[in-house]
N, C-alpha and C positions, 0 to 999 in steps of 0.2 A: 504494500500500500504506500501511496504518497499522500502527504498531508499538506494542505495549503491554508494559510491565513489570508483572508481577503478583506481589505479595508473598504467599507461601504460608506462613501462620503454622502452627507445629507444635502440635498438640493431642494428647491421649491417644489419639485414634482415627486419627491420621495428620495429613497436611497439609490445611489448610482453604482451599478455593478461595472466592473472593468469591461472595456471594449472586447467583444467576442466571447464574453463569459459563457453564454448558453452553449455555443458550439465547441469551445475549448475545454471548459471545465464542467459546467452545470449538467450537461448531458451524461457525464460519467459519474455523477454523484452516487457514492455508496453509503455515505452517512454524513450528517452535518449538524452543526451547532451554531446558533447565533448568540452573540454575547457583546456586552459593552466592555471593551478592553480597558483595563485599569491603568495600563501604562500610558496610553495616549488619549483615553476617553473617546475613542472612535468606535462606532458600531462595527462589529467584525463578524465574519463568517468563517468558521473552521469547516473544511470539507476534506473528505477522503476519497481518493480515486485509486483504481487498480494500477499497478506499476505499468502495465501495457498502455495505459492511457495517460501516462505522465506528460507533463508539459515540457517542451524543449526550451521554449523561451517564455519568460514570465511577463504577463501584461502589467501595467502600472497598478500598484497597490496590492499585488499578489506576491506572497513570500512562502517558500517551502520551509516546513519545519519538520523536526524529527517525530517519530512515533511517541517517544517519551514526552515531548512537549505537548503533542496533541492530546495525549491521555491525561496530562495534568489539567489542561484547559477543560476537557470533557468532564473530568471528575468534579471540577469546581462549578461548571455552568450547566451540566446536563445529568443531574442525578436521577436515579430510578425513583419512581413513585409507586406506592402501593395501589393496586387496581383490583377490581372485581373481575375474575376470569370466568365465573359462571354464576349468574344471578339466581338461578333455581337452587343451586347448592347453598348459597348464602341465605336465602329465604328459609330453606329447610332447617339450616343450623339455628337461625333466629327463633323459629317456632319450637324446635327441640329445646333450646335454652330457656325459652319462656315457660315451657312445661316442666322444667327441672330435670329433663332426661339426661342421661350420661352419654357423652360423645364416644364414638369408636375411635380407634387410632387413625383410621382413614379420614374421619371427620376432623380430628385434631390437626392432621396434616393439611387439610383444606383451609384451615384458619391461618396456618403459618405460611406467609408469602414466600419464604425461602424454600419451601417444599414444592414438588412438582404437581401435587394434587390440585384439581380444579376447585375453585372457590375464591381464594385470594392469591394474588401473585404480584410481581413487580413489573413495571413497564420496561420496555426496551430502551436503552440509552445508547449513546455513541459507542461505548466500549463493547456492549453486547452485539450490536450490529456489526462492528468490525470483526469480532471473533467469529461470528457466523459466516461472514464473507470470506475470511481466511480459510475456512474449512472446505469451501467449495472448490 
């Protein structure tokens, strides 16, 4: 993977992407994170592309960074969030809890977002998407 920081300057018509962004970079997007860069206070896009689609020359406001730098940015600005992965399971658990019934181990695993059981889980973030893409 190659990782690029793209500075998006603000204009009267919105944020300005570099010339040729869609054809050179955007079309190859594997994962991305938007964030306000604390170093220069400029709205920035972190994007990952496969090595075969790497840029040969860099448009203005585009900088290649290392994977380690990209992951530090992603951890700071794109954390996973707890999500419901199966509404029916969650409702059944709520009913069972309100009736004072004991949960099975499978149901306890459904409550734990770190387990693979449907119920609650964690959203995908930049890191998870990149790991999945590397396996392909």
